[in-house]
N, C-alpha and C positions, 0 to 999 in steps of 0.2 A: 362732290357736293360739299365736302368739308373745307374747300378752298385751298387745297394743297396745290402749289405750283411746281412741285417736283415729286413725281411718283415713280418708284422703282421696286424691283424684286431682286433679292440676292439669295445666296446659298451659303450656309455655314461650312459646307464642305469645301468651299473656295474662300478661305479666310482673307487672302490678299485681295481678291476681287471685291469681296464684301467690305473690307476696310477702305479701299479706294472709293467705293460707292458712298459709304458713310461720310467720308471727308468731303466728297463732292456735294452731298446733301447739306452738310453743315455750311459749306461756303456759298450755297445757293441763297440768294436773298428771298426771303419769304418762308412759307410753311412747307416743309418737306415730309414725305412719308415713304418709308421703306418697309416692305414686307420681307422678313428674313425667313427663308425655309430652313427649319432646324429639326432634323429627324431625331427621334428618341429611340435608339436601337435597344435600350434596356426593356422598355415596355411595348415597343412596336417594332420587332425585329424585321418586319417586312419593309420598313422604311430604309433599310440598308441599300435597297435597290435605287434609291433616289440619286445616288452618285452617277449612275448610268443614264438616268432619265432626264436629269437637268441639262438644259441647253440654253444658249443665248437667243434673244428675240431675233427674228429674221428681219424686222424693219427697224429703222432708226427711230429715236424718240420723236414724238409729235407734239405740236403746240396746240392741237385741236382737242378739246376735252371729249367731244363726241367720238372721234376716232379712237382716242385712248380707251374710252369705256367699251367700245366695240371690240378692240383687241383683247382687253381683259376678259370679256365675256366669251370670246371665241377660243381663248387659250385654255389648255388643260391644267394650268397652274404650275407647270414645271419650267417655263421659260424665264430666264433672268435677264436683267439689264434695266436701263432707264426706259420707262414707258411713256412718261409725259413730262415735259419741261416747258415752262412758259415764264417769261419775265414780266412781272407786274410792278407797278410803282409800289415801293415799300416806304413805311414811315421811318424817317431818320431824325433823331432829335436835332434841333437846330442849335444855334448859338444862344447868346443872351436874349432874354425876353425883351420885346420892344415896348411893353407897357409895364406899369407899376401896379402894385396891389391897389393903390388908391384909384387908379384909372379903372380897374376892374370893379371896384366897389361902386363907382359912380354909375355903372350900368344898372344897378339895382335900386338906385334912389328913386323914390316915387315923388 
């Protein structure tokens, strides 16, 4: 609903995989969101078990936002990988302006 066209979940226990995911998200044109599972063993020692519980998503990334939402809701939160990826047209600054300031001002003359 926030308009992200790249949604993924990574795990800090896999720094190389998470770094590759972040690079892919940065290179993706548009808004990207990554949820990073980051246990805190100091205050939550039970989170040390995450290393054994984390696994990759069983399906490939989808371009359908409804399917992606259903996968997220059905998941236990320990699957990692790219969940949703869709290419939308993005704004890219153009070259030189085709009109001048004077042309723009003329639009407001009564």
